[in-house]
ROPAVEX-413662 format. One record per residue (C-alpha): residue number from 1; residue in three letters; chain; y, x, z. Coordinates in Angstrom, 2 decimals. Example, Ala and Ser with C-alpha at 12.3 -4.5 7.8 and 13.67 -1.06 7.14 Angstrom:
<pts>
+-----+--------+--------+---------+---------+---------+
| num | residu | chaine |      c2 |      c1 |      c3 |
+-----+--------+--------+---------+---------+---------+
|   1 |    ALA |      A |   -4.50 |   12.30 |    7.80 |
|   2 |    SER |      A |   -1.06 |   13.67 |    7.14 |
+-----+--------+--------+---------+---------+---------+
</pts>
This chain:
<pts>
+-----+--------+--------+---------+---------+---------+
| num | residu | chaine |      c2 |      c1 |      c3 |
+-----+--------+--------+---------+---------+---------+
|   1 |    MET |      A |  -10.75 |   -9.81 |   11.77 |
|   2 |    ILE |      A |   -7.43 |  -10.14 |    9.02 |
|   3 |    THR |      A |   -9.11 |   -9.98 |    5.62 |
|   4 |    SER |      A |  -10.59 |  -13.20 |    6.93 |
|   5 |    LYS |      A |   -7.84 |  -14.77 |    7.92 |
|   6 |    ILE |      A |   -6.01 |  -14.40 |    4.82 |
|   7 |    GLY |      A |   -9.07 |  -15.19 |    2.65 |
|   8 |    LEU |      A |  -10.19 |  -11.61 |    1.37 |
|   9 |    ARG |      A |  -13.37 |  -10.04 |    2.05 |
|  10 |    LYS |      A |  -13.88 |   -6.03 |    2.37 |
|  11 |    PRO |      A |  -15.67 |   -6.82 |   -1.72 |
|  12 |    ASP |      A |  -12.39 |   -8.17 |   -2.74 |
|  13 |    LEU |      A |  -10.44 |   -5.69 |   -1.06 |
|  14 |    ALA |      A |  -12.66 |   -3.03 |   -2.95 |
|  15 |    PHE |      A |  -12.04 |   -5.16 |   -6.53 |
|  16 |    VAL |      A |   -8.33 |   -4.94 |   -5.86 |
|  17 |    ALA |      A |   -8.26 |   -1.46 |   -5.15 |
|  18 |    GLN |      A |  -10.29 |   -0.45 |   -8.20 |
|  19 |    ASN |      A |   -7.73 |   -2.53 |  -10.37 |
|  20 |    VAL |      A |   -4.96 |   -0.87 |   -8.70 |
|  21 |    ARG |      A |   -6.52 |    2.90 |   -9.74 |
|  22 |    LYS |      A |   -6.62 |    1.25 |  -13.24 |
|  23 |    LEU |      A |   -3.30 |    0.36 |  -13.65 |
|  24 |    SER |      A |   -1.34 |    2.83 |  -15.37 |
|  25 |    PHE |      A |    1.15 |    5.05 |  -13.59 |
|  26 |    GLU |      A |    4.09 |    3.58 |  -14.86 |
|  27 |    ASN |      A |    2.86 |   -0.18 |  -13.42 |
|  28 |    ARG |      A |    1.93 |    1.61 |   -9.89 |
|  29 |    ILE |      A |    4.92 |    2.88 |   -9.83 |
|  30 |    ALA |      A |    6.85 |   -0.27 |  -10.95 |
|  31 |    LEU |      A |    4.63 |   -2.49 |   -8.82 |
|  32 |    GLY |      A |    5.61 |    0.11 |   -5.31 |
|  33 |    ALA |      A |    9.25 |   -0.48 |   -6.56 |
|  34 |    HIS |      A |    9.23 |   -3.96 |   -6.80 |
|  35 |    VAL |      A |    7.44 |   -4.41 |   -3.02 |
|  36 |    GLY |      A |    9.96 |   -1.53 |   -2.05 |
|  37 |    THR |      A |   12.59 |   -4.14 |   -3.02 |
|  38 |    LEU |      A |   10.67 |   -7.16 |   -1.31 |
|  39 |    LEU |      A |   11.17 |   -4.73 |    2.13 |
|  40 |    ALA |      A |   14.69 |   -3.17 |    1.53 |
|  41 |    CYS |      A |   15.66 |   -7.06 |    1.42 |
|  42 |    PHE |      A |   15.62 |   -6.99 |    5.30 |
|  43 |    LEU |      A |   17.10 |   -3.71 |    5.53 |
|  44 |    PRO |      A |   21.45 |   -3.33 |    6.72 |
|  45 |    TRP |      A |   22.88 |   -3.94 |    2.91 |
|  46 |    ALA |      A |   26.02 |   -3.24 |    4.96 |
|  47 |    SER |      A |   27.80 |   -2.78 |    8.40 |
|  48 |    LEU |      A |   31.63 |   -4.37 |    8.70 |
|  49 |    GLU |      A |   33.32 |   -3.08 |   11.49 |
|  50 |    PRO |      A |   36.21 |   -5.14 |   12.78 |
|  51 |    LEU |      A |   39.16 |   -4.27 |   14.53 |
|  52 |    TYR |      A |   37.74 |   -5.58 |   18.16 |
|  53 |    GLY |      A |   34.31 |   -5.76 |   18.82 |
|  54 |    PRO |      A |   30.93 |   -4.43 |   18.01 |
|  55 |    ALA |      A |   29.87 |   -4.01 |   14.44 |
|  56 |    LYS |      A |   28.88 |   -6.73 |   12.21 |
|  57 |    PHE |      A |   25.12 |   -6.03 |   10.17 |
|  58 |    MET |      A |   24.06 |   -7.96 |    6.91 |
|  59 |    ASN |      A |   20.87 |   -7.87 |    5.43 |
|  60 |    ALA |      A |   20.41 |   -9.06 |    2.24 |
|  61 |    PHE |      A |   20.08 |  -12.80 |    3.24 |
|  62 |    ALA |      A |   23.51 |  -12.88 |    5.34 |
|  63 |    SER |      A |   26.81 |  -13.11 |    4.88 |
|  64 |    ALA |      A |   28.85 |  -13.81 |    1.73 |
|  65 |    SER |      A |   25.83 |  -11.94 |   -0.48 |
|  66 |    TRP |      A |   23.09 |  -14.41 |    0.97 |
|  67 |    LEU |      A |   22.93 |  -16.10 |   -2.57 |
|  68 |    ILE |      A |   22.67 |  -12.38 |   -4.87 |
|  69 |    GLY |      A |   20.04 |  -11.32 |   -1.97 |
|  70 |    SER |      A |   17.71 |  -14.33 |   -2.37 |
|  71 |    LEU |      A |   17.86 |  -14.18 |   -5.99 |
|  72 |    VAL |      A |   17.27 |  -10.32 |   -5.64 |
|  73 |    PHE |      A |   14.12 |  -10.59 |   -3.49 |
|  74 |    GLY |      A |   13.02 |  -13.78 |   -5.40 |
|  75 |    LEU |      A |   12.80 |  -11.28 |   -8.61 |
|  76 |    SER |      A |   11.01 |   -8.61 |   -7.09 |
|  77 |    LEU |      A |    8.89 |  -11.51 |   -5.32 |
|  78 |    LEU |      A |    7.96 |  -12.82 |   -9.08 |
|  79 |    ALA |      A |    7.49 |   -9.28 |  -10.48 |
|  80 |    ALA |      A |    4.92 |   -8.67 |   -7.64 |
|  81 |    VAL |      A |    2.89 |  -11.43 |   -8.24 |
|  82 |    LEU |      A |    3.03 |  -10.97 |  -11.84 |
|  83 |    PHE |      A |    1.10 |   -7.59 |  -10.71 |
|  84 |    ILE |      A |   -1.02 |  -10.03 |   -7.97 |
|  85 |    ASP |      A |   -2.16 |  -11.92 |  -10.97 |
|  86 |    GLU |      A |   -3.41 |   -9.00 |  -12.95 |
|  87 |    LEU |      A |   -4.66 |   -7.31 |  -10.13 |
|  88 |    PHE |      A |   -6.96 |  -10.17 |   -9.22 |
|  89 |    GLU |      A |   -7.67 |  -10.84 |  -12.79 |
|  90 |    LYS |      A |   -7.02 |  -14.34 |  -12.07 |
|  91 |    ASN |      A |   -4.62 |  -14.85 |  -15.20 |
|  92 |    ILE |      A |   -2.89 |  -17.96 |  -13.63 |
|  93 |    ILE |      A |    0.22 |  -17.03 |  -15.11 |
|  94 |    ARG |      A |    0.34 |  -17.05 |  -19.06 |
|  95 |    SER |      A |    3.22 |  -16.37 |  -21.08 |
|  96 |    ASP |      A |    3.66 |  -15.65 |  -24.89 |
|  97 |    ILE |      A |    6.10 |  -13.15 |  -23.74 |
|  98 |    PRO |      A |    4.90 |   -9.51 |  -23.05 |
|  99 |    ARG |      A |    4.68 |   -8.93 |  -19.42 |
| 100 |    THR |      A |    6.53 |   -5.59 |  -20.21 |
| 101 |    THR |      A |    9.60 |   -7.65 |  -21.33 |
| 102 |    ILE |      A |    9.31 |  -10.01 |  -18.52 |
| 103 |    LEU |      A |    9.33 |   -6.88 |  -15.49 |
| 104 |    GLY |      A |   12.23 |   -5.61 |  -18.19 |
| 105 |    ALA |      A |   14.58 |   -8.63 |  -17.86 |
| 106 |    ILE |      A |   13.80 |   -9.07 |  -13.71 |
| 107 |    GLY |      A |   14.79 |   -5.40 |  -13.74 |
| 108 |    ILE |      A |   17.77 |   -5.65 |  -15.71 |
| 109 |    GLN |      A |   18.58 |   -9.04 |  -13.74 |
| 110 |    SER |      A |   18.11 |   -7.73 |  -10.52 |
| 111 |    LEU |      A |   19.91 |   -4.75 |  -10.88 |
| 112 |    LEU |      A |   22.77 |   -6.40 |  -12.18 |
| 113 |    LEU |      A |   22.72 |   -8.83 |   -9.06 |
| 114 |    GLN |      A |   23.03 |   -6.14 |   -6.62 |
| 115 |    LEU |      A |   25.94 |   -4.57 |   -8.36 |
| 116 |    CYS |      A |   27.37 |   -7.82 |   -7.97 |
| 117 |    ALA |      A |   26.49 |   -8.03 |   -3.85 |
| 118 |    TRP |      A |   27.95 |   -4.34 |   -3.78 |
| 119 |    SER |      A |   31.07 |   -6.15 |   -5.11 |
| 120 |    VAL |      A |   31.27 |   -9.03 |   -3.07 |
| 121 |    LEU |      A |   30.40 |   -6.91 |    0.21 |
| 122 |    SER |      A |   33.17 |   -4.79 |   -0.80 |
| 123 |    ALA |      A |   35.68 |   -7.57 |   -1.49 |
| 124 |    VAL |      A |   34.29 |   -9.29 |    2.01 |
| 125 |    GLY |      A |   35.34 |   -5.96 |    3.56 |
| 126 |    ASP |      A |   39.33 |   -5.78 |    2.65 |
| 127 |    GLY |      A |   39.46 |   -8.39 |    5.96 |
| 128 |    TYR |      A |   37.95 |   -5.84 |    8.27 |
| 129 |    ALA |      A |   38.48 |   -1.96 |    9.51 |
| 130 |    GLY |      A |   35.94 |   -0.81 |    7.75 |
| 131 |    ILE |      A |   32.59 |   -1.22 |    5.32 |
| 132 |    ASP |      A |   29.70 |    0.95 |    5.40 |
| 133 |    PHE |      A |   27.17 |    0.17 |    2.44 |
| 134 |    GLY |      A |   23.66 |    0.23 |    4.50 |
| 135 |    LEU |      A |   20.33 |    1.72 |    3.50 |
| 136 |    GLY |      A |   18.54 |   -1.88 |    1.95 |
| 137 |    LEU |      A |   21.37 |   -1.66 |   -0.66 |
| 138 |    ALA |      A |   21.09 |    1.38 |   -1.59 |
| 139 |    THR |      A |   17.02 |    1.52 |   -1.62 |
| 140 |    CYS |      A |   17.26 |   -1.66 |   -3.17 |
| 141 |    LEU |      A |   19.51 |   -0.02 |   -6.12 |
| 142 |    LEU |      A |   17.32 |    3.25 |   -6.38 |
| 143 |    LEU |      A |   13.93 |    1.15 |   -5.91 |
| 144 |    GLN |      A |   15.10 |   -1.35 |   -9.19 |
| 145 |    VAL |      A |   16.03 |    1.61 |  -11.45 |
| 146 |    VAL |      A |   12.92 |    3.32 |  -10.73 |
| 147 |    ALA |      A |   11.13 |   -0.08 |  -11.54 |
| 148 |    LEU |      A |   13.47 |   -0.58 |  -14.80 |
| 149 |    VAL |      A |   12.77 |    3.04 |  -16.22 |
| 150 |    ALA |      A |    8.75 |    3.42 |  -15.55 |
| 151 |    VAL |      A |    8.70 |   -0.24 |  -17.19 |
| 152 |    TRP |      A |   10.42 |    1.14 |  -20.01 |
| 153 |    LEU |      A |    8.48 |    4.09 |  -20.15 |
| 154 |    ARG |      A |    5.36 |    1.63 |  -20.05 |
| 155 |    ALA |      A |    6.62 |   -0.33 |  -22.75 |
| 156 |    ARG |      A |    7.12 |    3.19 |  -25.08 |
| 157 |    SER |      A |    3.37 |    4.01 |  -24.32 |
| 158 |    SER |      A |    2.34 |    1.05 |  -25.36 |
| 159 |    LYS |      A |    4.20 |    0.86 |  -28.69 |
| 160 |    LYS |      A |    3.02 |    4.64 |  -29.35 |
| 161 |    GLU |      A |   -0.72 |    3.23 |  -28.64 |
| 162 |    GLU |      A |   -0.31 |    0.55 |  -30.79 |
| 163 |    VAL |      A |    1.22 |    2.67 |  -33.87 |
| 164 |    LYS |      A |   -1.57 |    5.38 |  -33.40 |
| 165 |    ASP |      A |   -4.37 |    3.08 |  -33.15 |
| 166 |    PHE |      A |   -2.61 |    1.08 |  -36.71 |
| 167 |    PHE |      A |   -3.19 |    4.46 |  -38.42 |
| 168 |    GLN |      A |   -6.18 |    5.36 |  -36.71 |
| 169 |    LEU |      A |   -8.85 |    5.80 |  -39.46 |
| 170 |    PRO |      A |  -11.74 |    3.65 |  -38.95 |
| 171 |    THR |      A |  -15.16 |    5.31 |  -37.17 |
| 172 |    HIS |      A |  -18.47 |    4.96 |  -38.62 |
| 173 |    GLY |      A |  -21.81 |    5.02 |  -36.55 |
| 174 |    LYS |      A |  -24.93 |    6.96 |  -37.39 |
| 175 |    SER |      A |  -25.91 |    3.94 |  -39.69 |
| 176 |    GLY |      A |  -22.84 |    4.58 |  -41.70 |
| 177 |    GLU |      A |  -23.33 |    8.19 |  -42.30 |
| 178 |    SER |      A |  -26.70 |    7.82 |  -43.25 |
| 179 |    ALA |      A |  -25.57 |    5.60 |  -45.79 |
| 180 |    ALA |      A |  -22.82 |    7.26 |  -47.04 |
| 181 |    ASN |      A |  -25.42 |   10.28 |  -47.11 |
| 182 |    HIS |      A |  -28.04 |    8.43 |  -49.21 |
| 183 |    HIS |      A |  -25.63 |    7.40 |  -51.81 |
| 184 |    THR |      A |  -24.84 |   10.54 |  -52.55 |
| 185 |    LYS |      A |  -28.42 |   11.97 |  -52.91 |
+-----+--------+--------+---------+---------+---------+
</pts>
């Protein structure tokens, strides 16, 4: 079957599915956005209409924006690998920098690169009769904004939990309560 060819067994898939459910809502949204960006890189980013002949469709890896598209794909692949490492609990990728910071930097960089791709494709389109921006680039832009907002919300939530835990009073078990009651009698 497919699972045996890629090295995953049914218990492994159940383990990953359980870890996906354990992810916070924001992290699941960010993971989905980065996987969606990986797929949207293969959709048409623009179509150029020459004066004569058929329209020319370009995805992230074609024409003048191939380098930018490849970088966007690589950044989203890196973000997806960070999540996959977390889902499989391998901890192969270690860093002193928090993952939310890394994911935020990836999101900002990817968003800026996509805006540059939009600019490059607009400049290339000046030599043609018309240019239409495709579903791929718009989807990538939208998904990266969603991923960036999800990572920002997760960072805010983590910060809120840290502050709440800092001001939380320590709890004592029954042995601590009985010792306190014993001293007051």
